[in-house]
C-alpha positions as CSV (number, residue, x, y, z in Angstrom):
1,M,138.3,84.3,84.5
2,G,138.7,80.8,82.0
3,T,136.2,78.2,81.6
4,E,137.7,76.0,79.0
5,D,135.8,72.8,80.3
6,T,133.3,74.2,82.0
7,K,130.0,74.9,80.3
8,V,128.4,78.6,81.0
9,A,124.9,79.8,81.0
10,L,123.8,83.3,81.0
11,V,120.2,83.4,83.0
12,T,118.5,86.7,82.7
13,G,116.6,87.7,85.7
14,G,118.1,84.9,87.9
15,A,118.0,86.5,91.3
16,Q,114.3,85.4,92.5
17,R,111.4,83.4,91.5
18,I,111.5,80.8,88.3
19,G,115.1,82.6,87.7
20,A,116.4,81.7,91.0
21,H,115.2,78.1,90.3
22,L,116.7,77.9,86.8
23,C,119.8,78.8,88.4
24,R,120.3,76.4,91.0
25,T,119.2,73.4,88.7
26,L,121.8,74.4,86.0
27,H,124.6,75.0,88.8
28,E,123.6,71.7,90.0
29,V,124.3,70.0,86.7
30,G,127.7,71.5,86.5
31,Y,127.3,74.8,84.7
32,H,128.8,78.2,85.8
33,V,126.4,81.1,85.7
34,A,126.0,84.4,84.9
35,L,123.6,85.4,86.8
36,H,121.6,88.7,85.6
37,Y,119.7,91.0,87.5
38,R,117.9,94.4,87.4
39,S,117.1,95.9,90.7
40,S,117.4,92.7,92.8
41,A,120.9,93.1,93.5
42,D,120.6,91.9,97.3
43,A,118.8,88.7,96.1
44,A,121.2,88.2,93.2
45,H,124.4,88.4,95.4
46,V,122.7,86.1,97.9
47,L,122.1,83.6,95.5
48,A,125.3,83.8,93.8
49,A,127.2,83.7,97.6
50,D,125.2,80.4,98.4
51,L,126.4,78.7,94.6
52,N,129.8,80.0,95.4
53,E,130.2,78.1,98.6
54,L,129.6,75.0,96.7
55,R,131.8,75.8,94.1
56,N,134.2,79.0,94.4
57,G,134.1,81.5,91.6
58,S,131.3,79.6,89.6
59,V,128.8,82.3,89.7
60,H,129.2,86.1,89.2
61,C,126.3,88.6,89.2
62,F,125.9,91.2,86.4
63,Q,123.5,94.1,86.5
64,A,121.8,95.4,83.6
65,A,118.2,96.8,82.3
66,L,117.9,94.9,79.1
67,G,114.6,97.5,78.1
68,S,117.4,100.0,77.7
69,H,119.0,100.7,74.1
70,G,122.8,99.2,74.0
71,A,122.3,97.2,77.2
72,S,122.0,93.6,75.8
73,K,125.9,94.3,73.9
74,L,127.0,95.4,76.7
75,L,126.0,92.7,79.0
76,A,127.0,90.1,76.7
77,G,130.8,91.8,76.4
78,E,130.9,91.9,80.2
79,V,129.9,88.2,80.2
80,L,132.3,87.3,77.6
81,E,135.0,89.0,79.3
82,H,134.3,87.4,82.5
83,F,133.7,83.9,81.8
84,G,135.2,83.4,78.1
85,R,132.1,81.9,76.5
86,V,128.5,81.0,76.4
87,D,126.9,77.9,76.1
88,L,123.4,78.5,77.4
89,L,121.4,82.0,77.0
90,L,118.7,81.6,79.2
91,N,116.0,84.6,78.5
92,N,113.8,84.7,81.6
93,A,113.8,88.3,82.6
94,S,110.6,89.5,82.3
95,T,108.4,92.7,82.8
96,F,104.6,92.0,83.6
97,Y,102.1,94.3,84.5
98,P,98.4,95.0,83.4
99,T,97.8,97.6,80.4
100,P,94.0,98.0,79.9
101,L,93.3,99.6,76.8
102,G,93.4,103.3,77.0
103,T,96.0,103.5,79.8
104,V,99.0,102.5,77.7
105,D,101.9,105.1,77.8
106,E,104.7,104.8,75.5
107,E,106.7,104.4,78.9
108,D,104.7,101.1,79.5
109,W,105.2,99.6,75.8
110,D,109.3,100.7,76.2
111,A,109.2,98.4,79.1
112,I,107.5,95.3,78.8
113,V,108.4,95.2,75.2
114,G,112.0,96.4,76.0
115,S,112.0,93.3,78.5
116,N,110.2,90.8,77.0
117,L,111.2,91.2,73.3
118,R,114.0,93.9,72.6
119,G,116.3,92.6,74.9
120,P,116.5,88.7,74.3
121,F,116.6,89.4,70.5
122,F,119.8,91.3,71.1
123,L,121.0,89.3,73.4
124,S,121.0,86.7,71.0
125,Q,122.6,88.7,68.4
126,A,125.3,89.7,70.5
127,L,126.1,86.3,71.6
128,A,125.3,84.4,68.3
129,E,129.1,83.7,67.6
130,S,130.1,82.9,71.0
131,L,127.3,80.5,71.0
132,T,128.1,79.3,67.4
133,Q,131.5,78.1,68.6
134,S,130.3,75.7,71.8
135,R,127.5,74.3,69.7
136,G,125.5,76.1,72.4
137,N,121.6,76.8,73.0
138,I,119.2,79.6,73.4
139,I,116.2,79.2,75.5
140,N,113.6,81.8,75.6
141,M,110.9,81.5,78.2
142,I,107.7,82.6,77.1
143,D,104.0,82.1,77.8
144,I,101.1,80.6,77.4
145,H,99.8,83.7,76.6
146,G,101.7,84.6,73.5
147,E,99.3,82.6,71.9
148,R,96.4,83.0,73.6
149,P,96.0,86.8,75.0
150,L,96.0,87.6,78.9
151,A,92.8,89.9,79.4
152,D,94.1,93.5,80.5
153,H,97.6,92.8,79.6
154,S,97.6,93.3,75.9
155,V,101.2,95.1,75.6
156,Y,102.8,91.6,77.6
157,S,100.7,89.1,75.0
158,T,102.0,90.7,72.3
159,A,105.7,91.0,73.4
160,K,105.7,87.4,74.1
161,A,103.8,86.4,70.7
162,G,107.0,87.8,69.1
163,L,109.7,86.3,71.7
164,A,107.6,82.9,70.2
165,M,108.3,84.3,66.2
166,V,112.0,85.5,67.3
167,T,112.4,81.8,68.7
168,R,111.5,80.0,65.2
169,S,113.1,82.7,63.5
170,L,116.4,82.3,65.0
171,A,116.1,78.6,65.4
172,R,116.3,79.0,61.7
173,E,118.6,81.5,61.1
174,L,121.5,79.7,63.6
175,A,121.1,76.2,62.4
176,P,122.7,73.7,63.0
177,D,125.1,74.7,65.1
178,V,122.9,76.6,67.8
179,R,119.6,75.2,68.5
180,V,116.8,77.4,69.7
181,N,113.6,76.4,71.9
182,G,111.0,78.1,74.2
183,V,109.1,77.2,77.5
184,A,105.8,78.4,78.0
185,P,105.0,78.4,81.7
186,G,100.9,77.9,82.8
187,V,100.2,78.4,86.5
188,I,103.5,78.2,88.1
189,L,104.1,81.3,90.6
190,W,101.4,83.7,91.1
191,P,102.1,87.3,89.8
192,Q,103.8,89.6,92.4
193,S,102.2,92.5,90.9
194,D,98.6,91.1,91.2
195,E,97.7,92.4,94.7
196,T,94.0,92.2,93.6
197,E,94.9,88.0,93.5
198,D,92.2,86.6,95.9
199,D,91.9,82.7,96.4
200,A,88.4,82.3,95.2
201,R,89.9,83.8,91.8
202,R,93.0,81.4,91.5
203,Q,90.7,78.7,92.3
204,R,88.6,79.5,89.2
205,Q,92.1,79.9,87.2
206,L,92.9,76.1,88.4
207,Q,90.1,74.5,87.0
208,R,90.8,75.4,84.0
209,V,94.0,73.3,84.1
210,P,93.2,69.8,83.2
211,L,95.9,68.5,85.9
212,G,93.5,70.4,88.4
213,H,97.0,71.9,90.7
214,Q,99.2,74.8,90.1
215,G,102.4,74.2,88.8
216,D,106.2,74.0,90.7
217,P,108.9,76.3,89.6
218,Q,111.3,73.1,89.2
219,D,108.9,72.0,86.4
220,I,110.1,75.0,84.4
221,A,113.8,74.1,85.5
222,E,113.8,70.5,84.3
223,T,112.4,71.5,80.9
224,V,115.1,73.9,80.1
225,L,117.2,71.4,81.4
226,F,115.8,68.7,79.1
227,L,116.0,71.0,76.2
228,A,119.6,72.4,77.1
229,E,121.3,68.9,77.6
230,R,118.9,66.0,76.5
231,A,117.1,66.8,73.4
232,P,120.2,67.6,70.5
233,Y,117.5,67.4,67.9
234,V,115.1,69.2,69.1
235,T,115.2,73.2,67.9
236,G,112.4,75.7,67.1
237,Q,109.9,74.4,69.4
238,I,107.7,75.9,72.2
239,I,107.3,73.7,75.1
240,A,104.2,74.4,77.2
241,V,105.0,73.5,80.8
242,D,101.0,74.4,81.9
243,G,99.1,71.1,83.2
244,G,97.2,71.5,79.9
245,R,96.0,75.1,80.7
246,S,96.7,75.7,76.8
247,L,94.2,72.8,75.8
248,T,91.3,74.9,77.4
């Protein structure tokens, strides 16, 4: 499917939550969207159908487990075969769950590091040529806990810290043709995996946010849009969208 005049964004983990907001926002400003999902097939195809009603053929779904060896290269090939180009790679997919020291096995390491670090790196490598041709962007979704560790989440925090370094390293290596930046969300959506979270604990977390309230997924989407479309002289930077949480 040719897209000679239309930019294409590959959004990993784009079926639900923040990823879905990213897909909708980029689609709204005119991007075609390669919507990647791992296991959320129903949500991915519903979102794609909604957006394709607005612009037929503008969204296509791609399934891949990015933590698996070879998956990133295969996904990149499928997207390029379908759309012919990639202008924005948005590495949003993430595996997140607690890993208290003493309970971690190699499967945990492979799952969390695979989706948060290995997948984004090898996907960036696989799409580097296409992004160079389009003078495109890579935007990595990091986390404020890539800089300040989250209790009982050592593997996740380590993976996100690695992704922050990948962001800076690739910004140097791919310049001047490709800009590479990151977004580090704070309290935007509460984790789906945290079934023990209660209102009192959430309030304690919000008390540490200088702006005093939870953020909105659209805050992240607007920051991504700024980096992709309105910041031609910005590369190698990680913007915290956290209401000031990283200051405390």
